[in-house]
N, CA, C and O atoms as a GROMACS GRO file, in nm:
protein
  356
    1MET      N    1   0.051  -0.094  -0.006
    1MET     CA    2  -0.040   0.013   0.019
    1MET      C    3   0.106   0.098   0.030
    1MET      O    4   0.209   0.088   0.096
    2SER      N    5   0.045   0.201  -0.091
    2SER     CA    6   0.142   0.310  -0.094
    2SER      C    7   0.107   0.455   0.021
    2SER      O    8  -0.009   0.494   0.034
    3ALA      N    9   0.177   0.495   0.067
    3ALA     CA   10   0.220   0.651   0.137
    3ALA      C   11   0.051   0.725   0.094
    3ALA      O   12  -0.032   0.743   0.184
    4PHE      N   13   0.034   0.746   0.009
    4PHE     CA   14  -0.077   0.836  -0.042
    4PHE      C   15  -0.242   0.728  -0.005
    4PHE      O   16  -0.332   0.781   0.060
    5ASP      N   17  -0.254   0.631  -0.039
    5ASP     CA   18  -0.312   0.536   0.017
    5ASP      C   19  -0.363   0.487   0.139
    5ASP      O   20  -0.480   0.459   0.163
    6GLU      N   21  -0.243   0.478   0.230
    6GLU     CA   22  -0.246   0.463   0.379
    6GLU      C   23  -0.307   0.557   0.412
    6GLU      O   24  -0.422   0.550   0.455
    7HIS      N   25  -0.224   0.690   0.393
    7HIS     CA   26  -0.263   0.852   0.470
    7HIS      C   27  -0.341   0.906   0.411
    7HIS      O   28  -0.316   1.027   0.402
    8ARG      N   29  -0.458   0.864   0.349
    8ARG     CA   30  -0.554   0.957   0.280
    8ARG      C   31  -0.616   1.044   0.316
    8ARG      O   32  -0.613   1.156   0.265
    9GLU      N   33  -0.704   1.001   0.438
    9GLU     CA   34  -0.758   1.098   0.497
    9GLU      C   35  -0.681   1.232   0.558
    9GLU      O   36  -0.715   1.349   0.541
   10GLU      N   37  -0.576   1.184   0.629
   10GLU     CA   38  -0.464   1.297   0.694
   10GLU      C   39  -0.423   1.393   0.588
   10GLU      O   40  -0.403   1.511   0.616
   11LEU      N   41  -0.408   1.341   0.446
   11LEU     CA   42  -0.348   1.432   0.320
   11LEU      C   43  -0.477   1.487   0.284
   11LEU      O   44  -0.492   1.608   0.302
   12ASP      N   45  -0.592   1.406   0.228
   12ASP     CA   46  -0.710   1.498   0.237
   12ASP      C   47  -0.723   1.623   0.318
   12ASP      O   48  -0.768   1.726   0.267
   13HIS      N   49  -0.687   1.617   0.442
   13HIS     CA   50  -0.768   1.704   0.553
   13HIS      C   51  -0.653   1.819   0.559
   13HIS      O   52  -0.686   1.934   0.588
   14TYR      N   53  -0.508   1.783   0.528
   14TYR     CA   54  -0.379   1.889   0.522
   14TYR      C   55  -0.362   1.992   0.365
   14TYR      O   56  -0.293   2.091   0.343
   15GLU      N   57  -0.431   1.936   0.301
   15GLU     CA   58  -0.424   1.908   0.120
   15GLU      C   59  -0.525   2.091   0.119
   15GLU      O   60  -0.494   2.204   0.083
   16THR      N   61  -0.656   2.023   0.183
   16THR     CA   62  -0.762   2.076   0.169
   16THR      C   63  -0.707   2.240   0.253
   16THR      O   64  -0.700   2.342   0.184
   17MET      N   65  -0.672   2.243   0.400
   17MET     CA   66  -0.625   2.355   0.453
   17MET      C   67  -0.472   2.448   0.417
   17MET      O   68  -0.424   2.538   0.487
   18MET      N   69  -0.414   2.391   0.280
   18MET     CA   70  -0.246   2.403   0.278
   18MET      C   71  -0.248   2.394   0.159
   18MET      O   72  -0.172   2.476   0.108
   19GLY      N   73  -0.301   2.333   0.090
   19GLY     CA   74  -0.285   2.297  -0.057
   19GLY      C   75  -0.181   2.172  -0.071
   19GLY      O   76  -0.123   2.116   0.022
   20PRO      N   77  -0.174   2.149  -0.182
   20PRO     CA   78  -0.102   1.991  -0.206
   20PRO      C   79   0.001   1.964  -0.137
   20PRO      O   80   0.019   1.873  -0.057
   21HIS      N   81   0.091   2.076  -0.182
   21HIS     CA   82   0.243   2.054  -0.169
   21HIS      C   83   0.298   2.077   0.002
   21HIS      O   84   0.387   2.017   0.062
   22ARG      N   85   0.195   2.200   0.055
   22ARG     CA   86   0.237   2.196   0.194
   22ARG      C   87   0.166   2.141   0.275
   22ARG      O   88   0.202   2.143   0.393
   23GLY      N   89   0.042   2.075   0.236
   23GLY     CA   90  -0.042   1.942   0.327
   23GLY      C   91   0.055   1.831   0.289
   23GLY      O   92   0.069   1.765   0.392
   24ARG      N   93   0.125   1.781   0.197
   24ARG     CA   94   0.190   1.673   0.187
   24ARG      C   95   0.329   1.685   0.272
   24ARG      O   96   0.385   1.597   0.338
   25LEU      N   97   0.360   1.793   0.253
   25LEU     CA   98   0.475   1.823   0.337
   25LEU      C   99   0.434   1.806   0.527
   25LEU      O  100   0.519   1.764   0.605
   26ALA      N  101   0.320   1.839   0.564
   26ALA     CA  102   0.270   1.848   0.710
   26ALA      C  103   0.267   1.696   0.715
   26ALA      O  104   0.328   1.644   0.810
   27VAL      N  105   0.212   1.624   0.635
   27VAL     CA  106   0.175   1.467   0.665
   27VAL      C  107   0.274   1.441   0.722
   27VAL      O  108   0.276   1.430   0.845
   28THR      N  109   0.404   1.421   0.631
   28THR     CA  110   0.545   1.368   0.599
   28THR      C  111   0.600   1.418   0.783
   28THR      O  112   0.640   1.330   0.859
   29LEU      N  113   0.592   1.541   0.821
   29LEU     CA  114   0.620   1.601   0.946
   29LEU      C  115   0.550   1.526   1.049
   29LEU      O  116   0.602   1.510   1.159
   30ASP      N  117   0.413   1.469   1.015
   30ASP     CA  118   0.364   1.396   1.134
   30ASP      C  119   0.438   1.260   1.170
   30ASP      O  120   0.478   1.212   1.276
   31LEU      N  121   0.438   1.213   1.022
   31LEU     CA  122   0.490   1.096   1.013
   31LEU      C  123   0.616   1.055   1.061
   31LEU      O  124   0.623   0.940   1.102
   32LEU      N  125   0.719   1.128   1.064
   32LEU     CA  126   0.856   1.182   1.126
   32LEU      C  127   0.832   1.161   1.281
   32LEU      O  128   0.870   1.063   1.344
   33THR      N  129   0.765   1.268   1.331
   33THR     CA  130   0.704   1.296   1.480
   33THR      C  131   0.697   1.143   1.488
   33THR      O  132   0.775   1.082   1.561
   34SER      N  133   0.612   1.085   1.419
   34SER     CA  134   0.543   0.951   1.490
   34SER      C  135   0.659   0.848   1.476
   34SER      O  136   0.677   0.765   1.565
   35ALA      N  137   0.727   0.852   1.380
   35ALA     CA  138   0.883   0.729   1.367
   35ALA      C  139   0.955   0.791   1.537
   35ALA      O  140   0.956   0.721   1.639
   36LEU      N  141   1.006   0.927   1.529
   36LEU     CA  142   1.082   0.940   1.673
   36LEU      C  143   1.011   0.920   1.789
   36LEU      O  144   1.079   0.901   1.890
   37VAL      N  145   0.915   0.920   1.797
   37VAL     CA  146   0.833   0.857   1.906
   37VAL      C  147   0.865   0.700   1.922
   37VAL      O  148   0.939   0.661   2.013
   38LEU      N  149   0.821   0.631   1.849
   38LEU     CA  150   0.839   0.508   1.846
   38LEU      C  151   1.016   0.465   1.860
   38LEU      O  152   1.055   0.386   1.947
   39VAL      N  153   1.105   0.528   1.768
   39VAL     CA  154   1.248   0.539   1.803
   39VAL      C  155   1.238   0.566   1.986
   39VAL      O  156   1.241   0.480   2.074
   40GLY      N  157   1.228   0.689   1.996
   40GLY     CA  158   1.224   0.694   2.149
   40GLY      C  159   1.192   0.584   2.257
   40GLY      O  160   1.259   0.546   2.352
   41GLN      N  161   1.053   0.539   2.207
   41GLN     CA  162   1.048   0.404   2.332
   41GLN      C  163   1.136   0.317   2.304
   41GLN      O  164   1.180   0.258   2.403
   42HIS      N  165   1.185   0.283   2.191
   42HIS     CA  166   1.244   0.185   2.174
   42HIS      C  167   1.406   0.194   2.242
   42HIS      O  168   1.487   0.107   2.274
   43GLY      N  169   1.410   0.314   2.245
   43GLY     CA  170   1.594   0.380   2.305
   43GLY      C  171   1.528   0.342   2.466
   43GLY      O  172   1.620   0.320   2.545
   44VAL      N  173   1.418   0.332   2.517
   44VAL     CA  174   1.408   0.328   2.663
   44VAL      C  175   1.499   0.198   2.676
   44VAL      O  176   1.609   0.185   2.729
   45TYR      N  177   1.416   0.101   2.608
   45TYR     CA  178   1.507  -0.050   2.616
   45TYR      C  179   1.636  -0.047   2.593
   45TYR      O  180   1.727  -0.079   2.669
   46CYS      N  181   1.642  -0.008   2.488
   46CYS     CA  182   1.803  -0.045   2.423
   46CYS      C  183   1.902   0.053   2.476
   46CYS      O  184   1.913   0.166   2.428
   47HIS      N  185   1.985   0.004   2.588
   47HIS     CA  186   2.073   0.114   2.634
   47HIS      C  187   2.238   0.052   2.598
   47HIS      O  188   2.264  -0.068   2.606
   48SER      N  189   2.348   0.166   2.556
   48SER     CA  190   2.434   0.153   2.574
   48SER      C  191   2.512   0.031   2.714
   48SER      O  192   2.492   0.054   2.833
   49THR      N  193   2.575  -0.059   2.679
   49THR     CA  194   2.710  -0.116   2.788
   49THR      C  195   2.739  -0.032   2.855
   49THR      O  196   2.696  -0.007   2.968
   50ARG      N  197   2.846   0.043   2.770
   50ARG     CA  198   2.936   0.120   2.824
   50ARG      C  199   2.861   0.265   2.910
   50ARG      O  200   2.935   0.324   2.988
   51ASP      N  201   2.744   0.308   2.896
   51ASP     CA  202   2.670   0.390   2.969
   51ASP      C  203   2.511   0.349   2.912
   51ASP      O  204   2.453   0.347   2.804
   52PRO      N  205   2.484   0.322   3.047
   52PRO     CA  206   2.348   0.292   3.034
   52PRO      C  207   2.262   0.395   3.057
   52PRO      O  208   2.148   0.363   3.090
   53GLU      N  209   2.290   0.521   3.048
   53GLU     CA  210   2.168   0.662   3.092
   53GLU      C  211   2.146   0.649   2.965
   53GLU      O  212   2.024   0.639   2.946
   54ILE      N  213   2.230   0.645   2.832
   54ILE     CA  214   2.227   0.646   2.710
   54ILE      C  215   2.172   0.562   2.580
   54ILE      O  216   2.252   0.471   2.561
   55PRO      N  217   2.081   0.558   2.494
   55PRO     CA  218   2.010   0.490   2.402
   55PRO      C  219   2.183   0.428   2.339
   55PRO      O  220   2.292   0.474   2.374
   56VAL      N  221   2.157   0.314   2.242
   56VAL     CA  222   2.253   0.216   2.159
   56VAL      C  223   2.284   0.337   2.036
   56VAL      O  224   2.194   0.410   1.995
   57MET      N  225   2.375   0.342   2.005
   57MET     CA  226   2.454   0.407   1.862
   57MET      C  227   2.360   0.438   1.759
   57MET      O  228   2.353   0.549   1.705
   58ASP      N  229   2.266   0.312   1.724
   58ASP     CA  230   2.191   0.340   1.587
   58ASP      C  231   2.049   0.390   1.659
   58ASP      O  232   1.957   0.404   1.579
   59ILE      N  233   2.028   0.411   1.760
   59ILE     CA  234   1.900   0.453   1.797
   59ILE      C  235   1.921   0.619   1.791
   59ILE      O  236   1.839   0.700   1.747
   60ARG      N  237   2.033   0.643   1.837
   60ARG     CA  238   2.114   0.788   1.866
   60ARG      C  239   2.110   0.882   1.695
   60ARG      O  240   2.082   0.997   1.661
   61LEU      N  241   2.155   0.758   1.625
   61LEU     CA  242   2.202   0.825   1.482
   61LEU      C  243   2.017   0.821   1.428
   61LEU      O  244   1.958   0.926   1.400
   62ILE      N  245   1.967   0.719   1.424
   62ILE     CA  246   1.842   0.736   1.364
   62ILE      C  247   1.773   0.810   1.406
   62ILE      O  248   1.693   0.847   1.320
   63THR      N  249   1.749   0.893   1.575
   63THR     CA  250   1.710   1.013   1.602
   63THR      C  251   1.769   1.115   1.550
   63THR      O  252   1.695   1.198   1.496
   64GLN      N  253   1.872   1.132   1.550
   64GLN     CA  254   1.936   1.269   1.459
   64GLN      C  255   1.938   1.270   1.324
   64GLN      O  256   1.967   1.377   1.270
   65GLU      N  257   1.905   1.146   1.234
   65GLU     CA  258   1.856   1.197   1.126
   65GLU      C  259   1.730   1.216   1.101
   65GLU      O  260   1.722   1.268   0.989
   66ILE      N  261   1.618   1.199   1.153
   66ILE     CA  262   1.472   1.194   1.175
   66ILE      C  263   1.457   1.318   1.196
   66ILE      O  264   1.372   1.369   1.122
   67ARG      N  265   1.522   1.409   1.289
   67ARG     CA  266   1.535   1.508   1.361
   67ARG      C  267   1.597   1.672   1.226
   67ARG      O  268   1.573   1.790   1.199
   68ALA      N  269   1.664   1.583   1.195
   68ALA     CA  270   1.757   1.648   1.043
   68ALA      C  271   1.665   1.682   0.984
   68ALA      O  272   1.624   1.798   0.991
   69ALA      N  273   1.598   1.574   0.896
   69ALA     CA  274   1.514   1.564   0.807
   69ALA      C  275   1.372   1.654   0.833
   69ALA      O  276   1.316   1.689   0.729
   70LYS      N  277   1.315   1.690   0.950
   70LYS     CA  278   1.240   1.732   0.976
   70LYS      C  279   1.248   1.922   1.038
   70LYS      O  280   1.169   2.010   1.072
   71GLU      N  281   1.380   1.905   1.025
   71GLU     CA  282   1.415   2.057   0.986
   71GLU      C  283   1.466   2.064   0.854
   71GLU      O  284   1.528   2.170   0.845
   72LEU      N  285   1.467   2.026   0.790
   72LEU     CA  286   1.455   2.040   0.634
   72LEU      C  287   1.324   2.056   0.610
   72LEU      O  288   1.297   2.166   0.563
   73ILE      N  289   1.240   1.989   0.626
   73ILE     CA  290   1.106   1.965   0.586
   73ILE      C  291   1.031   2.116   0.612
   73ILE      O  292   0.962   2.177   0.531
   74GLN      N  293   1.072   2.161   0.766
   74GLN     CA  294   1.001   2.260   0.794
   74GLN      C  295   1.071   2.394   0.743
   74GLN      O  296   1.017   2.502   0.766
   75SER      N  297   1.208   2.386   0.663
   75SER     CA  298   1.296   2.510   0.645
   75SER      C  299   1.200   2.577   0.506
   75SER      O  300   1.177   2.693   0.472
   76VAL      N  301   1.142   2.390   0.425
   76VAL     CA  302   1.040   2.447   0.309
   76VAL      C  303   0.968   2.462   0.347
   76VAL      O  304   0.930   2.525   0.248
   77MET      N  305   0.873   2.469   0.421
   77MET     CA  306   0.725   2.480   0.446
   77MET      C  307   0.758   2.644   0.469
   77MET      O  308   0.702   2.719   0.390
   78GLU      N  309   0.838   2.701   0.564
   78GLU     CA  310   0.843   2.856   0.597
   78GLU      C  311   0.890   2.880   0.489
   78GLU      O  312   0.857   2.999   0.485
   79GLY      N  313   0.958   2.857   0.364
   79GLY     CA  314   0.975   2.916   0.259
   79GLY      C  315   0.895   2.941   0.196
   79GLY      O  316   0.879   3.062   0.178
   80LEU      N  317   0.798   2.843   0.125
   80LEU     CA  318   0.676   2.846   0.115
   80LEU      C  319   0.582   2.918   0.129
   80LEU      O  320   0.522   2.965   0.032
   81ARG      N  321   0.547   2.944   0.267
   81ARG     CA  322   0.469   3.025   0.312
   81ARG      C  323   0.537   3.181   0.328
   81ARG      O  324   0.460   3.268   0.368
   82LYS      N  325   0.652   3.215   0.304
   82LYS     CA  326   0.713   3.334   0.315
   82LYS      C  327   0.676   3.387   0.164
   82LYS      O  328   0.625   3.496   0.140
   83GLU      N  329   0.720   3.270   0.053
   83GLU     CA  330   0.663   3.283  -0.119
   83GLU      C  331   0.504   3.325  -0.108
   83GLU      O  332   0.443   3.402  -0.183
   84ARG      N  333   0.462   3.266  -0.016
   84ARG     CA  334   0.329   3.282  -0.058
   84ARG      C  335   0.241   3.433   0.026
   84ARG      O  336   0.131   3.484   0.005
   85ASP      N  337   0.332   3.460   0.106
   85ASP     CA  338   0.268   3.555   0.176
   85ASP      C  339   0.343   3.718   0.120
   85ASP      O  340   0.300   3.821   0.172
   86GLN      N  341   0.442   3.726   0.022
   86GLN     CA  342   0.490   3.836  -0.028
   86GLN      C  343   0.433   3.884  -0.114
   86GLN      O  344   0.382   3.812  -0.200
   87PRO      N  345   0.418   4.042  -0.121
   87PRO     CA  346   0.319   4.107  -0.233
   87PRO      C  347   0.429   4.026  -0.344
   87PRO      O  348   0.535   3.963  -0.346
   88ARG      N  349   0.286   4.092  -0.460
   88ARG     CA  350   0.350   4.049  -0.589
   88ARG      C  351   0.392   4.199  -0.623
   88ARG      O  352   0.382   4.298  -0.550
   89ALA      N  353   0.445   4.188  -0.758
   89ALA     CA  354   0.554   4.333  -0.813
   89ALA      C  355   0.420   4.326  -0.909
   89ALA      O  356   0.405   4.408  -0.999
   0.00000   0.00000   0.00000
């Protein structure tokens, strides 16, 4: 099943509110946030043997990459908003 089929309701909702591109980016951010929560839950149980206070390296790397992806998507959404709000000459 494709992401478009699996998340049709959310896509319809956000695309209606924000337009197709920004709506899809918003759903993507929600999916990444959900992935961060799942990874965080997994990290509670998988700790480093060297330092039991921190999650294992793969969990930290996954979390870091998802956060970076979210940051990039948010910057695109902000850029689209600024373009939309700029007065046209």
